[in-house]
C-alpha positions in Angstrom: 12.9 -68.6 -93.9 16.5 -67.6 -94.0 19.3 -68.4 -91.6 21.8 -65.7 -90.8 25.0 -66.0 -88.7 25.1 -63.4 -85.9 28.4 -61.7 -85.0 28.7 -64.0 -82.0 28.8 -67.1 -84.2 25.3 -68.3 -83.4 22.7 -68.7 -86.1 19.6 -66.6 -86.1 16.4 -67.4 -87.8 14.9 -64.6 -89.9 11.2 -64.7 -90.7 9.5 -62.5 -93.2 6.5 -60.7 -91.6 3.6 -59.6 -93.6 2.8 -55.9 -93.1 -0.7 -54.8 -93.8 -1.1 -51.3 -95.3 -3.8 -49.2 -93.6 -6.9 -48.5 -95.7 -7.6 -45.0 -96.8 -10.4 -44.7 -94.2 -7.9 -45.4 -91.4 -5.4 -42.9 -92.8 -8.0 -40.2 -93.0 -9.3 -40.9 -89.5 -5.7 -40.5 -88.1 -5.0 -37.3 -90.2 -7.5 -34.9 -88.5 -6.5 -31.2 -89.0 -7.3 -29.0 -86.1 -7.3 -25.2 -85.6 -7.9 -24.1 -82.0 -8.7 -20.4 -81.5 -8.3 -18.8 -78.1 -10.7 -15.8 -78.1 -13.4 -14.4 -75.8 -15.8 -13.4 -78.6 -18.4 -12.1 -76.1 -21.9 -13.5 -75.3 -24.0 -14.2 -78.4 -21.1 -13.8 -80.9 -19.6 -16.5 -83.1 -16.3 -17.1 -84.8 -16.1 -18.3 -88.4 -13.4 -19.5 -90.7 -13.0 -18.5 -94.3 -10.2 -19.5 -96.7 -9.1 -21.8 -99.4 -8.6 -25.6 -99.1 -10.5 -28.4 -97.4 -13.9 -27.1 -98.6 -13.3 -23.6 -97.2 -14.4 -20.5 -99.2 -13.5 -16.8 -99.0 -17.2 -16.1 -99.8 -18.9 -17.7 -96.8 -17.6 -18.7 -93.4 -18.0 -22.0 -91.6 -18.8 -21.6 -87.8 -16.2 -22.8 -85.4 -17.3 -25.1 -82.5 -17.3 -23.3 -79.2 -15.7 -25.7 -76.7 -15.1 -23.3 -73.8 -15.8 -19.7 -73.0 -12.7 -18.5 -74.8 -11.9 -21.6 -77.0 -13.1 -22.4 -80.5 -12.3 -25.3 -82.7 -12.3 -26.0 -86.4 -11.4 -29.6 -87.4 -11.6 -31.5 -90.6 -10.6 -34.9 -91.9 -10.7 -33.7 -95.6 -7.6 -34.5 -97.6 -5.7 -31.4 -98.8 -2.2 -30.1 -99.0 -2.5 -26.8 -97.3 -5.3 -24.4 -96.0 -5.0 -20.7 -96.2 -7.5 -19.1 -93.8 -8.6 -16.2 -91.6 -11.0 -16.1 -88.6 -14.0 -13.7 -88.6 -16.1 -12.4 -85.8 -19.8 -13.2 -86.6 -18.7 -13.9 -90.2 -18.4 -10.2 -90.8 -15.2 -8.8 -89.3 -11.9 -10.3 -90.4 -9.0 -10.7 -87.9 -6.1 -8.3 -88.5 -2.8 -9.4 -89.9 -1.7 -11.9 -92.5 -3.6 -15.0 -93.6 -2.6 -18.2 -91.8 -1.4 -21.5 -93.3 -1.8 -25.0 -92.0 -0.8 -28.3 -93.6 -2.9 -31.4 -93.7 -2.9 -33.4 -90.4 -1.4 -30.5 -88.3 -2.6 -28.7 -85.2 -2.5 -24.9 -84.7 -3.5 -22.9 -81.6 -3.4 -19.1 -81.6 -5.1 -15.9 -80.4 -6.6 -13.7 -83.2 -6.7 -10.0 -83.0 -9.8 -8.1 -84.2 
């Protein structure tokens, strides 16, 4: 324990606190990456994601979770630097435009155009 003199002339006691570093499991749990897609895909249709990073592939899509009539969700706790991706209707038709990028631990919400 160290004693320090404060600007007002009084002494202050300084204690050294121990800081525990979080385990990798806690870090991963807190670093969920989420992509929320706003799209009315129509009854019986699905939205899929293809790409590179976080176990994604350009060869086969992963289905998004339908959370509302016009909202779909992809989330992962995988560790990666960046995902490059596109959304597909029924894992057949790619959305138009450029590929999207998202960094680990971020959240993205958007409306794809098909």
